C-alpha positions in Angstrom: 148.9 -139.6 60.8 145.5 -140.9 59.6 144.1 -144.1 61.0 144.5 -145.9 57.7 148.2 -144.9 57.5 148.8 -146.0 61.0 147.1 -149.4 60.3 149.4 -149.8 57.3 152.5 -149.1 59.4 151.3 -151.5 62.1 150.6 -154.2 59.5 154.3 -154.1 58.6 155.1 -155.5 62.0 153.7 -158.8 60.9 156.8 -159.2 58.7 159.6 -160.6 60.8 162.2 -159.0 58.6 160.9 -155.5 59.3 163.1 -154.1 62.0 162.4 -151.0 64.0 164.5 -148.7 66.3 163.2 -147.3 69.6 162.4 -144.1 67.7 160.3 -145.9 65.1 158.4 -147.7 67.9 157.9 -144.4 69.8 156.6 -142.7 66.6 154.0 -145.5 66.2 153.1 -145.2 69.9 152.8 -141.4 69.6 150.2 -141.9 66.8 148.3 -144.7 68.6 148.1 -142.4 71.7 146.9 -139.5 69.6 144.2 -141.8 68.1 143.4 -143.3 71.5 144.1 -146.9 70.2 144.8 -148.9 73.4 144.9 -152.3 71.8 147.3 -151.1 69.1 149.5 -149.5 71.7 149.8 -152.7 73.7 150.5 -154.6 70.5 153.3 -152.3 69.6 154.8 -152.3 73.1 154.7 -156.1 73.2 156.3 -156.3 69.7 159.1 -154.0 70.9 159.7 -156.3 73.9 159.7 -159.5 71.8 162.3 -157.9 69.5 164.5 -156.9 72.4 164.1 -153.2 71.9 164.4 -151.6 75.3 161.6 -149.0 76.1 162.9 -145.6 77.1 161.3 -142.8 79.1 159.5 -141.5 76.0 157.9 -144.9 75.5 156.6 -144.9 79.1 155.5 -141.2 78.8 153.4 -142.1 75.7 151.8 -145.1 77.3 151.0 -143.0 80.5 149.5 -140.3 78.3 147.2 -142.8 76.7 146.1 -144.1 80.0 145.2 -140.6 81.1 142.9 -140.1 78.1 139.4 -141.3 77.6 139.7 -144.6 75.7 137.3 -145.6 73.0 135.4 -148.8 73.8 136.0 -150.3 70.4 139.4 -149.7 68.9 139.6 -149.2 65.2 142.9 -150.9 64.4 142.6 -154.7 64.0 145.4 -156.8 65.5 145.5 -160.3 64.2 144.6 -162.9 66.9 147.4 -165.2 65.8 150.1 -162.6 66.6 148.3 -161.7 69.9 148.7 -165.4 71.0 152.4 -165.4 70.0 153.0 -162.3 72.0 151.3 -163.7 75.1 153.5 -166.8 75.0 156.8 -165.1 74.4 159.3 -164.0 77.0 159.0 -160.6 78.5 161.7 -157.9 78.7 163.5 -157.7 82.0 
């Protein structure tokens, strides 16, 4: 998936009516890992938790894979600050 396509998919997450399954989230995480987009990965993971989608072993494997790679200092996918604030103040998955 190209960066612009991934950005378009992530932008859909700003629409609260857009619902994803664990497989959809893992697909997005796979692509953010491939593109070494740490901020987008964190955003997608947080979005998953807020929407009560339980991470599975594939989710954690993808996140661990990203941590093991060299991360770009400046991520290319822009995450809106207003949603970042919402995510930080929301409950966490337990």
